[in-house]
A tleap script that builds the chain and sets N, CA, C and O, in Angstrom:
source leaprc.protein.ff14SB
mol = sequence {
  NMET LYS LYS GLU TYR TYR ASP ALA ILE ARG
  ALA VAL THR LYS THR ALA THR LEU ARG PHE
  TRP LYS ARG PRO MET VAL GLN VAL GLY GLU
  VAL HIE THR VAL ARG GLY LEU GLY ARG VAL
  ARG ILE GLU ALA VAL ARG ARG VAL GLU LEU
  THR GLU LEU THR GLU ALA ASP ALA GLN ALA
  ASP GLY PHE ASP SER LEU PRO ALA LEU ARG
  ASP ALA LEU GLU GLN TYR TYR PRO PRO GLU
  ARG ARG LYS ASP ARG SER LEU TYR GLN VAL
  ARG PHE THR TYR LEU ASP ALA ARG PRO ARG
  ALA ALA ARG CPRO
}
set mol.1.N position { -49.874 48.559 94.848 }
set mol.1.CA position { -49.949 49.932 95.260 }
set mol.1.C position { -48.823 50.713 94.592 }
set mol.1.O position { -47.705 50.226 94.428 }
set mol.2.N position { -49.153 51.909 94.223 }
set mol.2.CA position { -48.178 52.741 93.533 }
set mol.2.C position { -47.215 53.384 94.533 }
set mol.2.O position { -47.610 53.805 95.620 }
set mol.3.N position { -45.944 53.449 94.134 }
set mol.3.CA position { -44.899 53.996 95.009 }
set mol.3.C position { -45.202 55.418 95.445 }
set mol.3.O position { -44.822 55.824 96.544 }
set mol.4.N position { -45.876 56.174 94.605 }
set mol.4.CA position { -46.166 57.566 94.957 }
set mol.4.C position { -47.047 57.682 96.204 }
set mol.4.O position { -47.140 58.758 96.795 }
set mol.5.N position { -47.691 56.592 96.606 }
set mol.5.CA position { -48.560 56.611 97.782 }
set mol.5.C position { -47.906 55.994 99.020 }
set mol.5.O position { -48.525 55.979 100.084 }
set mol.6.N position { -46.703 55.496 98.920 }
set mol.6.CA position { -46.057 54.822 100.053 }
set mol.6.C position { -45.935 55.729 101.276 }
set mol.6.O position { -46.203 55.291 102.394 }
set mol.7.N position { -45.537 56.978 101.081 }
set mol.7.CA position { -45.381 57.875 102.224 }
set mol.7.C position { -46.710 58.090 102.939 }
set mol.7.O position { -46.748 58.127 104.169 }
set mol.8.N position { -47.793 58.233 102.193 }
set mol.8.CA position { -49.119 58.408 102.801 }
set mol.8.C position { -49.551 57.141 103.543 }
set mol.8.O position { -50.193 57.221 104.590 }
set mol.9.N position { -49.203 55.985 103.007 }
set mol.9.CA position { -49.531 54.731 103.687 }
set mol.9.C position { -48.725 54.627 104.975 }
set mol.9.O position { -49.268 54.273 106.021 }
set mol.10.N position { -47.446 54.932 104.905 }
set mol.10.CA position { -46.601 54.896 106.108 }
set mol.10.C position { -47.089 55.880 107.175 }
set mol.10.O position { -47.019 55.591 108.370 }
set mol.11.N position { -47.579 57.032 106.744 }
set mol.11.CA position { -48.087 58.052 107.661 }
set mol.11.C position { -49.511 57.743 108.120 }
set mol.11.O position { -50.069 58.462 108.948 }
set mol.12.N position { -50.084 56.696 107.593 }
set mol.12.CA position { -51.442 56.248 107.894 }
set mol.12.C position { -52.477 57.318 107.523 }
set mol.12.O position { -53.519 57.439 108.168 }
set mol.13.N position { -52.175 58.085 106.483 }
set mol.13.CA position { -53.158 59.017 105.935 }
set mol.13.C position { -53.861 58.402 104.731 }
set mol.13.O position { -54.827 58.963 104.213 }
set mol.14.N position { -53.372 57.253 104.293 }
set mol.14.CA position { -54.024 56.475 103.238 }
set mol.14.C position { -54.281 55.086 103.810 }
set mol.14.O position { -53.348 54.332 104.087 }
set mol.15.N position { -55.554 54.762 103.981 }
set mol.15.CA position { -55.938 53.482 104.574 }
set mol.15.C position { -56.898 52.702 103.678 }
set mol.15.O position { -57.495 51.711 104.098 }
set mol.16.N position { -57.033 53.167 102.445 }
set mol.16.CA position { -57.929 52.509 101.500 }
set mol.16.C position { -57.411 52.726 100.087 }
set mol.16.O position { -56.627 53.638 99.821 }
set mol.17.N position { -57.868 51.870 99.195 }
set mol.17.CA position { -57.548 52.025 97.784 }
set mol.17.C position { -58.744 51.546 96.981 }
set mol.17.O position { -59.533 50.729 97.457 }
set mol.18.N position { -58.878 52.046 95.778 }
set mol.18.CA position { -59.960 51.642 94.884 }
set mol.18.C position { -59.362 50.945 93.674 }
set mol.18.O position { -58.342 51.372 93.134 }
set mol.19.N position { -60.010 49.871 93.260 }
set mol.19.CA position { -59.538 49.093 92.117 }
set mol.19.C position { -60.720 48.653 91.264 }
set mol.19.O position { -61.775 48.286 91.781 }
set mol.20.N position { -60.525 48.695 89.957 }
set mol.20.CA position { -61.500 48.102 89.034 }
set mol.20.C position { -61.043 46.684 88.740 }
set mol.20.O position { -60.000 46.482 88.118 }
set mol.21.N position { -61.816 45.703 89.182 }
set mol.21.CA position { -61.499 44.284 89.013 }
set mol.21.C position { -62.710 43.537 88.487 }
set mol.21.O position { -63.847 43.979 88.658 }
set mol.22.N position { -62.464 42.414 87.854 }
set mol.22.CA position { -63.558 41.528 87.440 }
set mol.22.C position { -64.172 40.838 88.650 }
set mol.22.O position { -65.369 40.549 88.680 }
set mol.23.N position { -63.332 40.581 89.644 }
set mol.23.CA position { -63.774 39.983 90.916 }
set mol.23.C position { -62.794 40.443 91.981 }
set mol.23.O position { -61.698 40.893 91.648 }
set mol.24.N position { -63.160 40.342 93.254 }
set mol.24.CA position { -62.208 40.758 94.296 }
set mol.24.C position { -60.911 39.954 94.194 }
set mol.24.O position { -60.939 38.732 94.045 }
set mol.25.N position { -59.801 40.635 94.273 }
set mol.25.CA position { -58.492 39.992 94.137 }
set mol.25.C position { -57.794 39.805 95.481 }
set mol.25.O position { -56.705 39.233 95.541 }
set mol.26.N position { -58.411 40.281 96.553 }
set mol.26.CA position { -57.881 40.109 97.906 }
set mol.26.C position { -59.042 39.723 98.817 }
set mol.26.O position { -60.210 39.933 98.490 }
set mol.27.N position { -58.688 39.152 99.969 }
set mol.27.CA position { -59.712 38.758 100.932 }
set mol.27.C position { -59.402 39.359 102.292 }
set mol.27.O position { -58.244 39.585 102.644 }
set mol.28.N position { -60.458 39.611 103.046 }
set mol.28.CA position { -60.315 40.146 104.394 }
set mol.28.C position { -59.430 39.212 105.213 }
set mol.28.O position { -59.590 37.992 105.178 }
set mol.29.N position { -58.498 39.805 105.945 }
set mol.29.CA position { -57.604 39.057 106.804 }
set mol.29.C position { -56.267 38.719 106.171 }
set mol.29.O position { -55.315 38.398 106.884 }
set mol.30.N position { -56.173 38.781 104.861 }
set mol.30.CA position { -54.900 38.496 104.201 }
set mol.30.C position { -53.878 39.564 104.558 }
set mol.30.O position { -54.214 40.733 104.750 }
set mol.31.N position { -52.612 39.133 104.644 }
set mol.31.CA position { -51.500 40.062 104.832 }
set mol.31.C position { -50.653 39.987 103.565 }
set mol.31.O position { -50.218 38.912 103.153 }
set mol.32.N position { -50.429 41.146 102.959 }
set mol.32.CA position { -49.654 41.226 101.728 }
set mol.32.C position { -48.372 41.996 101.992 }
set mol.32.O position { -48.376 43.012 102.687 }
set mol.33.N position { -47.285 41.505 101.435 }
set mol.33.CA position { -46.012 42.217 101.503 }
set mol.33.C position { -45.841 42.967 100.190 }
set mol.33.O position { -45.837 42.368 99.114 }
set mol.34.N position { -45.702 44.266 100.291 }
set mol.34.CA position { -45.536 45.130 99.132 }
set mol.34.C position { -44.074 45.553 99.088 }
set mol.34.O position { -43.585 46.215 100.003 }
set mol.35.N position { -43.390 45.174 98.038 }
set mol.35.CA position { -41.965 45.488 97.908 }
set mol.35.C position { -41.736 46.992 98.049 }
set mol.35.O position { -42.398 47.799 97.397 }
set mol.36.N position { -40.796 47.347 98.902 }
set mol.36.CA position { -40.456 48.743 99.117 }
set mol.36.C position { -41.337 49.452 100.126 }
set mol.36.O position { -41.054 50.589 100.505 }
set mol.37.N position { -42.398 48.799 100.565 }
set mol.37.CA position { -43.324 49.402 101.519 }
set mol.37.C position { -43.378 48.602 102.812 }
set mol.37.O position { -43.156 49.140 103.896 }
set mol.38.N position { -43.670 47.337 102.690 }
set mol.38.CA position { -43.837 46.494 103.869 }
set mol.38.C position { -45.140 45.727 103.791 }
set mol.38.O position { -45.642 45.421 102.710 }
set mol.39.N position { -45.680 45.421 104.970 }
set mol.39.CA position { -46.866 44.572 105.032 }
set mol.39.C position { -48.131 45.378 105.293 }
set mol.39.O position { -48.134 46.341 106.060 }
set mol.40.N position { -49.200 44.958 104.635 }
set mol.40.CA position { -50.526 45.519 104.879 }
set mol.40.C position { -51.498 44.364 105.090 }
set mol.40.O position { -51.401 43.321 104.443 }
set mol.41.N position { -52.432 44.573 106.003 }
set mol.41.CA position { -53.475 43.579 106.257 }
set mol.41.C position { -54.785 44.100 105.679 }
set mol.41.O position { -55.159 45.248 105.921 }
set mol.42.N position { -55.472 43.275 104.930 }
set mol.42.CA position { -56.754 43.646 104.333 }
set mol.42.C position { -57.825 43.607 105.410 }
set mol.42.O position { -58.031 42.576 106.052 }
set mol.43.N position { -58.507 44.729 105.609 }
set mol.43.CA position { -59.534 44.838 106.644 }
set mol.43.C position { -60.952 44.717 106.087 }
set mol.43.O position { -61.846 44.211 106.766 }
set mol.44.N position { -61.155 45.176 104.863 }
set mol.44.CA position { -62.488 45.138 104.261 }
set mol.44.C position { -62.361 45.235 102.745 }
set mol.44.O position { -61.460 45.890 102.222 }
set mol.45.N position { -63.270 44.580 102.062 }
set mol.45.CA position { -63.358 44.661 100.603 }
set mol.45.C position { -64.835 44.794 100.279 }
set mol.45.O position { -65.646 43.958 100.676 }
set mol.46.N position { -65.177 45.850 99.553 }
set mol.46.CA position { -66.588 46.007 99.182 }
set mol.46.C position { -66.708 46.582 97.782 }
set mol.46.O position { -65.905 47.410 97.352 }
set mol.47.N position { -67.723 46.122 97.096 }
set mol.47.CA position { -68.019 46.648 95.765 }
set mol.47.C position { -68.745 47.967 95.952 }
set mol.47.O position { -69.660 48.071 96.770 }
set mol.48.N position { -68.334 48.978 95.188 }
set mol.48.CA position { -68.935 50.306 95.279 }
set mol.48.C position { -69.214 50.830 93.877 }
set mol.48.O position { -68.678 50.332 92.887 }
set mol.49.N position { -70.050 51.826 93.822 }
set mol.49.CA position { -70.304 52.547 92.571 }
set mol.49.C position { -69.606 53.902 92.662 }
set mol.49.O position { -69.502 54.479 93.744 }
set mol.50.N position { -69.136 54.400 91.541 }
set mol.50.CA position { -68.495 55.720 91.533 }
set mol.50.C position { -69.389 56.776 92.166 }
set mol.50.O position { -68.910 57.660 92.875 }
set mol.51.N position { -70.678 56.681 91.911 }
set mol.51.CA position { -71.626 57.678 92.423 }
set mol.51.C position { -71.815 57.583 93.929 }
set mol.51.O position { -72.323 58.524 94.539 }
set mol.52.N position { -71.419 56.468 94.549 }
set mol.52.CA position { -71.557 56.285 95.999 }
set mol.52.C position { -70.392 56.859 96.786 }
set mol.52.O position { -70.500 57.048 97.998 }
set mol.53.N position { -69.290 57.137 96.122 }
set mol.53.CA position { -68.098 57.584 96.830 }
set mol.53.C position { -68.334 58.927 97.513 }
set mol.53.O position { -69.022 59.801 96.986 }
set mol.54.N position { -67.747 59.067 98.696 }
set mol.54.CA position { -67.939 60.270 99.505 }
set mol.54.C position { -66.602 60.960 99.757 }
set mol.54.O position { -65.543 60.439 99.408 }
set mol.55.N position { -66.669 62.133 100.366 }
set mol.55.CA position { -65.451 62.842 100.770 }
set mol.55.C position { -64.649 61.983 101.747 }
set mol.55.O position { -63.419 61.981 101.697 }
set mol.56.N position { -65.329 61.253 102.633 }
set mol.56.CA position { -64.640 60.376 103.588 }
set mol.56.C position { -63.888 59.273 102.851 }
set mol.56.O position { -62.783 58.908 103.251 }
set mol.57.N position { -64.470 58.739 101.785 }
set mol.57.CA position { -63.771 57.729 100.983 }
set mol.57.C position { -62.523 58.324 100.349 }
set mol.57.O position { -61.472 57.684 100.315 }
set mol.58.N position { -62.640 59.549 99.848 }
set mol.58.CA position { -61.486 60.218 99.232 }
set mol.58.C position { -60.383 60.427 100.259 }
set mol.58.O position { -59.212 60.189 99.964 }
set mol.59.N position { -60.739 60.864 101.454 }
set mol.59.CA position { -59.733 61.083 102.490 }
set mol.59.C position { -59.080 59.776 102.909 }
set mol.59.O position { -57.867 59.743 103.116 }
set mol.60.N position { -59.848 58.698 103.040 }
set mol.60.CA position { -59.275 57.393 103.392 }
set mol.60.C position { -58.309 56.923 102.314 }
set mol.60.O position { -57.364 56.184 102.591 }
set mol.61.N position { -58.555 57.357 101.088 }
set mol.61.CA position { -57.700 56.975 99.964 }
set mol.61.C position { -56.513 57.931 99.802 }
set mol.61.O position { -55.719 57.797 98.871 }
set mol.62.N position { -56.404 58.897 100.720 }
set mol.62.CA position { -55.257 59.795 100.709 }
set mol.62.C position { -55.420 61.036 99.847 }
set mol.62.O position { -54.442 61.731 99.574 }
set mol.63.N position { -56.643 61.323 99.416 }
set mol.63.CA position { -56.894 62.488 98.564 }
set mol.63.C position { -57.525 63.612 99.366 }
set mol.63.O position { -58.218 63.370 100.355 }
set mol.64.N position { -57.282 64.841 98.935 }
set mol.64.CA position { -57.822 66.013 99.621 }
set mol.64.C position { -59.312 66.208 99.366 }
set mol.64.O position { -60.008 66.836 100.163 }
set mol.65.N position { -59.796 65.665 98.249 }
set mol.65.CA position { -61.202 65.886 97.906 }
set mol.65.C position { -61.712 64.762 97.009 }
set mol.65.O position { -60.937 64.023 96.403 }
set mol.66.N position { -63.018 64.657 96.944 }
set mol.66.CA position { -63.651 63.672 96.072 }
set mol.66.C position { -63.336 63.941 94.598 }
set mol.66.O position { -63.067 62.991 93.863 }
set mol.67.N position { -63.359 65.200 94.132 }
set mol.67.CA position { -62.966 65.446 92.738 }
set mol.67.C position { -61.542 64.992 92.435 }
set mol.67.O position { -61.281 64.474 91.349 }
set mol.68.N position { -60.618 65.178 93.376 }
set mol.68.CA position { -59.230 64.737 93.154 }
set mol.68.C position { -59.170 63.211 93.044 }
set mol.68.O position { -58.432 62.681 92.214 }
set mol.69.N position { -59.928 62.516 93.862 }
set mol.69.CA position { -59.982 61.055 93.772 }
set mol.69.C position { -60.556 60.623 92.429 }
set mol.69.O position { -60.009 59.733 91.778 }
set mol.70.N position { -61.641 61.237 92.017 }
set mol.70.CA position { -62.258 60.880 90.729 }
set mol.70.C position { -61.308 61.162 89.563 }
set mol.70.O position { -61.246 60.383 88.612 }
set mol.71.N position { -60.576 62.260 89.632 }
set mol.71.CA position { -59.591 62.571 88.584 }
set mol.71.C position { -58.518 61.488 88.517 }
set mol.71.O position { -58.129 61.061 87.429 }
set mol.72.N position { -58.042 61.045 89.674 }
set mol.72.CA position { -57.022 59.989 89.706 }
set mol.72.C position { -57.569 58.686 89.144 }
set mol.72.O position { -56.867 57.988 88.412 }
set mol.73.N position { -58.806 58.349 89.474 }
set mol.73.CA position { -59.405 57.126 88.931 }
set mol.73.C position { -59.516 57.195 87.410 }
set mol.73.O position { -59.287 56.205 86.714 }
set mol.74.N position { -59.868 58.364 86.910 }
set mol.74.CA position { -59.949 58.547 85.449 }
set mol.74.C position { -58.576 58.364 84.807 }
set mol.74.O position { -58.460 57.779 83.730 }
set mol.75.N position { -57.545 58.865 85.469 }
set mol.75.CA position { -56.185 58.757 84.941 }
set mol.75.C position { -55.712 57.302 84.945 }
set mol.75.O position { -55.185 56.815 83.945 }
set mol.76.N position { -55.900 56.617 86.064 }
set mol.76.CA position { -55.419 55.241 86.190 }
set mol.76.C position { -56.297 54.233 85.458 }
set mol.76.O position { -55.813 53.210 84.973 }
set mol.77.N position { -57.586 54.533 85.383 }
set mol.77.CA position { -58.534 53.597 84.783 }
set mol.77.C position { -59.402 54.293 83.732 }
set mol.77.O position { -60.568 54.589 83.991 }
set mol.78.N position { -58.844 54.553 82.557 }
set mol.78.CA position { -59.686 55.133 81.496 }
set mol.78.C position { -60.809 54.149 81.148 }
set mol.78.O position { -60.714 52.963 81.465 }
set mol.79.N position { -61.855 54.630 80.506 }
set mol.79.CA position { -63.025 53.778 80.249 }
set mol.79.C position { -62.707 52.412 79.638 }
set mol.79.O position { -63.346 51.422 79.993 }
set mol.80.N position { -61.748 52.340 78.740 }
set mol.80.CA position { -61.441 51.049 78.112 }
set mol.80.C position { -60.852 50.049 79.114 }
set mol.80.O position { -60.968 48.840 78.910 }
set mol.81.N position { -60.228 50.526 80.181 }
set mol.81.CA position { -59.676 49.627 81.219 }
set mol.81.C position { -60.736 49.203 82.230 }
set mol.81.O position { -60.514 48.278 83.012 }
set mol.82.N position { -61.883 49.874 82.218 }
set mol.82.CA position { -62.948 49.567 83.176 }
set mol.82.C position { -63.991 48.614 82.606 }
set mol.82.O position { -64.849 48.118 83.336 }
set mol.83.N position { -63.917 48.362 81.324 }
set mol.83.CA position { -64.933 47.540 80.665 }
set mol.83.C position { -65.026 46.173 81.339 }
set mol.83.O position { -64.013 45.515 81.576 }
set mol.84.N position { -66.241 45.760 81.638 }
set mol.84.CA position { -66.521 44.468 82.269 }
set mol.84.C position { -65.878 44.333 83.639 }
set mol.84.O position { -65.580 43.220 84.071 }
set mol.85.N position { -65.663 45.432 84.320 }
set mol.85.CA position { -65.068 45.403 85.660 }
set mol.85.C position { -65.945 46.205 86.623 }
set mol.85.O position { -66.684 47.104 86.224 }
set mol.86.N position { -65.839 45.854 87.874 }
set mol.86.CA position { -66.545 46.566 88.936 }
set mol.86.C position { -65.523 47.298 89.794 }
set mol.86.O position { -64.345 46.943 89.819 }
set mol.87.N position { -65.988 48.317 90.490 }
set mol.87.CA position { -65.120 49.085 91.367 }
set mol.87.C position { -65.189 48.498 92.779 }
set mol.87.O position { -66.271 48.289 93.326 }
set mol.88.N position { -64.014 48.235 93.356 }
set mol.88.CA position { -63.920 47.696 94.712 }
set mol.88.C position { -63.099 48.638 95.573 }
set mol.88.O position { -62.064 49.154 95.152 }
set mol.89.N position { -63.583 48.847 96.784 }
set mol.89.CA position { -62.815 49.593 97.771 }
set mol.89.C position { -62.171 48.585 98.718 }
set mol.89.O position { -62.839 47.709 99.268 }
set mol.90.N position { -60.869 48.730 98.892 }
set mol.90.CA position { -60.106 47.858 99.781 }
set mol.90.C position { -59.585 48.721 100.923 }
set mol.90.O position { -58.835 49.671 100.704 }
set mol.91.N position { -59.989 48.382 102.136 }
set mol.91.CA position { -59.467 49.066 103.328 }
set mol.91.C position { -58.385 48.188 103.930 }
set mol.91.O position { -58.521 46.966 103.986 }
set mol.92.N position { -57.308 48.823 104.382 }
set mol.92.CA position { -56.169 48.059 104.880 }
set mol.92.C position { -55.528 48.767 106.069 }
set mol.92.O position { -55.754 49.951 106.315 }
set mol.93.N position { -54.724 48.001 106.794 }
set mol.93.CA position { -53.921 48.526 107.896 }
set mol.93.C position { -52.464 48.305 107.552 }
set mol.93.O position { -52.065 47.204 107.172 }
set mol.94.N position { -51.674 49.354 107.686 }
set mol.94.CA position { -50.237 49.253 107.475 }
set mol.94.C position { -49.621 48.636 108.723 }
set mol.94.O position { -49.782 49.170 109.820 }
set mol.95.N position { -48.922 47.525 108.569 }
set mol.95.CA position { -48.396 46.778 109.706 }
set mol.95.C position { -46.954 47.121 110.058 }
set mol.95.O position { -46.536 46.896 111.194 }
set mol.96.N position { -46.201 47.646 109.143 }
set mol.96.CA position { -44.786 47.917 109.378 }
set mol.96.C position { -44.562 49.378 109.738 }
set mol.96.O position { -43.830 50.095 109.056 }
set mol.97.N position { -45.206 49.807 110.820 }
set mol.97.CA position { -45.152 51.216 111.208 }
set mol.97.C position { -43.864 51.577 111.943 }
set mol.97.O position { -43.561 52.757 112.120 }
set mol.98.N position { -43.113 50.580 112.367 }
set mol.98.CA position { -41.859 50.877 113.064 }
set mol.98.C position { -40.836 51.444 112.081 }
set mol.98.O position { -40.830 51.054 110.913 }
set mol.99.N position { -39.985 52.344 112.524 }
set mol.99.CA position { -38.919 52.843 111.645 }
set mol.99.C position { -38.052 51.673 111.151 }
set mol.99.O position { -37.864 50.690 111.868 }
set mol.100.N position { -37.538 51.783 109.952 }
set mol.100.CA position { -36.737 50.710 109.364 }
set mol.100.C position { -35.582 50.278 110.263 }
set mol.100.O position { -35.301 49.084 110.369 }
set mol.101.N position { -34.911 51.226 110.909 }
set mol.101.CA position { -33.759 50.896 111.741 }
set mol.101.C position { -34.166 50.030 112.950 }
set mol.101.O position { -33.337 49.293 113.483 }
set mol.102.N position { -35.414 50.114 113.378 }
set mol.102.CA position { -35.862 49.374 114.556 }
set mol.102.C position { -36.347 47.962 114.219 }
set mol.102.O position { -36.589 47.158 115.120 }
set mol.103.N position { -36.488 47.663 112.940 }
set mol.103.CA position { -36.968 46.338 112.539 }
set mol.103.C position { -35.850 45.313 112.634 }
set mol.103.O position { -34.691 45.625 112.360 }
set mol.104.N position { -36.193 44.089 113.023 }
set mol.104.CA position { -35.159 43.025 113.089 }
set mol.104.C position { -34.641 42.656 111.724 }
set mol.104.O position { -33.776 41.787 111.606 }
savepdb mol mol.pdb
quit
């Protein structure tokens, strides 16, 4: 996950991410520790098509609109990076919601 999205993840305004992968790289139920962010639990992984994405998907991904999400995908994944890859939506829960000072 990109650092620019950490605040949205902490605020729980970003609960999903999209990735172009050859195969799913995470599994439901896994807990991942992201350096500088904390822990996230994978809740769902599904293959999607760009044309299937909705405004709700964009909002779950922390974007104000579907066009903004599509623009970001184009920036992060130009066509040459998408070759032979499928688009996956990963839904997650941020587990480290407590303020840093309150953590053991």
